[in-house]
N, C-alpha and C positions, 0 to 999 in steps of 0.2 A: 661732445662729438666735438666743440670746438677745443679743448682741452687736447684732445688725441691730434687735432691739426698741429697745436703749438707743439708737442712732443716730434712731430714730423713733420716740421716747418721746411725741411729741405726739398720736399715733394711738391711743395706749394710755392714756388717763387714769387707768384705775384698776388694781390688781394683778388682779383679777377677769379683766381684758379680757386683760392680760396672760399669764395664766394658761391662759385659755382658747385665745388664739390659740397657744401652744406645745404642748398638748397635744393638739389637733386636728391640728397639722401635723407630728407625729412619725409615724415608719413602721417598718416591720419588728418588730424586738424592742423598741426603744423606743416603738413605736406599741402594743405590747402591753401594757407595764407603763404608757402613759397612760391606758388605757379606762378602768380601773375608778376612776382618780383624776380623769376629765372625768365620769363619770356623779356622782360624791358631789360635785363644784365646786359651792361655794356654800350648800351644807348643813353643818349643826352637825357632822355626820359625816365631814367632807372632812378628809383627813390633811394635806393641803397648803392652807393658805389665804394665804399670802405669796410673793413671788417667791424672798426667801432661803429658804424651806421647799424649794421646789421646787428650787432649786441645791442644796442639800443632800442631799437624797431623790435627786436624778436623780446626782449623783456618787458616791454612795455603792451606787448599783447599776451606773454604767456607767464610771463616771471611772478615768483612768489616774494613780494618784497621781505618776509620773513626769513627766507631761507637763505640769502646772504649773510644775513647778522646772524643767524644761527652757525654758518659756516665758519665766518669769522671767528667766532668764540670759542667752537672746536679748534680749529686749527692754531689758537694763538695758547690754547692750554694742552696740544698734542706735545707728547715727547718720548723719546726712545725707551722705552722699558723693555724689548727684546732684541732682535736680529736689525741692525739697519736695513737691510731689506723690508722687514716687516713696514719699519717704520715708512720708507719712502713709498709704499703702497698705501698706507693710511692719508700720508701727506699728500700725496698726486690726486685722491679721490677728493679729499676736501678743497684742493686746489681748483679742480673743474667748477666749483660753485662762486669761485671768486674772480676779480677782475684786476687782481693785483699784476704790477709791472715783474718783471723779474728779479730787479735789485730786492723789492720789501718781500717776495718769496725767498729769496736765497737768506735774508738775515732772519728770518724766521724759522726756516728749517735749521739752520745752524743754532740755534739758540734751543731748539728741541731735540739736537745731538746729544747721545751721553758722553759726559765731561771730559772722559778720557780720548773718545774719540775727534771731540773738538779741540782738543789740547794739541794732539799729534797735527789735526791741521793750521793749526795757528803758529808751528812750528817750522813748517813748510817755507821754505825761500819764495815759492812761486804760489800765490793765493790763488783759488777757484775764481774764475771773473764771471761764469753764469752759474744758475741752478743746476743744470746739469752736471757742468765740471764738479762741482762742490756734492753730489750725490753720487757721483762717480768715484771721488776720493774716499768720500765716508764710507763706501760701501768696502772699498779694497783695504782700508785701515780697521774697521771692523771685524772684517773676515782673519784677518793675520792677527788680531789680537786673540779671537777665540779660538784660533787653531795654535797658539801659544799656550794659551791656558788649558786646552787639552792634552797637549803633551805635557802640561807639568800639573797631574791631579793632586790636591791636597792630601796631606797623610790623615787618616784617621787619630794613630797613636803613634806622633813623633819621638817617642822614647823607643818604643819599640819593645818594651818591657809587659808583660803581661800583667794585667790589673786582677788578677785572681789569686788569692795567698791560701796556703795547704791549711785543713782543719787542724785544731791543736789536738784533736784526737783521731789523728789517721793512724792506721794500722802500719806496720813495719814495711810492709811493702809496698802502701803508697806513698809512705816516707821517701823510700828508695827511689821511686821513679823520679822524685820532686828534687832531692839531693845527690843523687847519682847514684849506679848501683851497688850492692851491697855484694861481699865476698860471694864465692863458691859454694864456699864452708856454710852450709846450713846453719851452724851454730855461731858463725863469725857476726861480729855487731860492731860496725866502727865507733870509734871515739867520741865522734863527735853524735851519733845516734845516741850513745851512753850519757854521754852529757846531758842531752834533753832530756832522754827518759827520766834522769837523776831531777833536773831542773822542773818537770812536771809531775813526780811523786809517781812515777809509774816503777813497774816492775823492770829492772835492766835487762834482765835474762829474756823473759816473753812481750815485755811492751805492755802489758795490761796493768788496770788501774787495782787499788783495792789489797794489794801484799807488795811485800820486799821481796827481793832476792832469795832470802834465806827459806822464806816461806814458800816459794815457787813451786808447783808439783808438775811444772811443764819439763818434761824428760828431756834430755838431751836428745838429738837427731844423730842418726849415723855421721859419721865423719869421714870422706872416700879418704883413703890411704894416701895420695897424692896432696891431701890439704891437711897433713898433721902440722906443717908448720901454723896454721890457721888455729888447729884444734888446743895448740898451746896458748895463743893469744885468747880462746873461748875460756880456756882454763884460769887465763889470768883476770877474764872478768868476774870469774867466780871469787875469785879471792880480793878484789877489789871490792866486789859489793860486799863480802862479807865484812871486811874492814869498813865501809861506810855504814854499813847497817849497825856495826857494832857502836859507830860514834853517836848515831841516833838513837 
């Protein structure tokens, strides 16, 4: 509760108003302890005159001496591993258990920030003077960095090239898809494809293994009239292949 008052201290301009708010909002055992102090508040008989006196007496009555030590260990090891907003929330939760001044809290908060956020804060001409200013600045920078990162997603494959390669035993139709469409003439085979078939020991005519062009029993497919020029190219394949088989 006292930490909440610190975060909203503009609503409590004096110690008297802070003490009144704290004592009036206590319940159960703490409420029973607070009532006598509330009755004496503002008088010369009051045992609690300042916020520091309130903390001392309250901790003496209800405090766990190990809780403060545990909170100190947690806050000194706390770092920003996610968003800055998440880090601020965790930091403030631990801050409520401690009696550190603003300078100590500010220094510890800065040490736990992500290095890139901390670097950008360090380059500012005007440095944050309070913990609240530091947290606000860190939040703005962190949000800007995340927005920039989201607008430039990393490319999974920078080269843009396919990692798949065609199988060596691919059929004529499969190879045509990868190397470019063949002629509309059903008997036409490009020079590149002919060279590939020769290099792999395949039949130049049908693209299958186990025999040469001269032994191929696959018949020529009908050639459309408009592709007579391509038919001549097919004939050239036969002539060329016979020459190759003769050499072999």
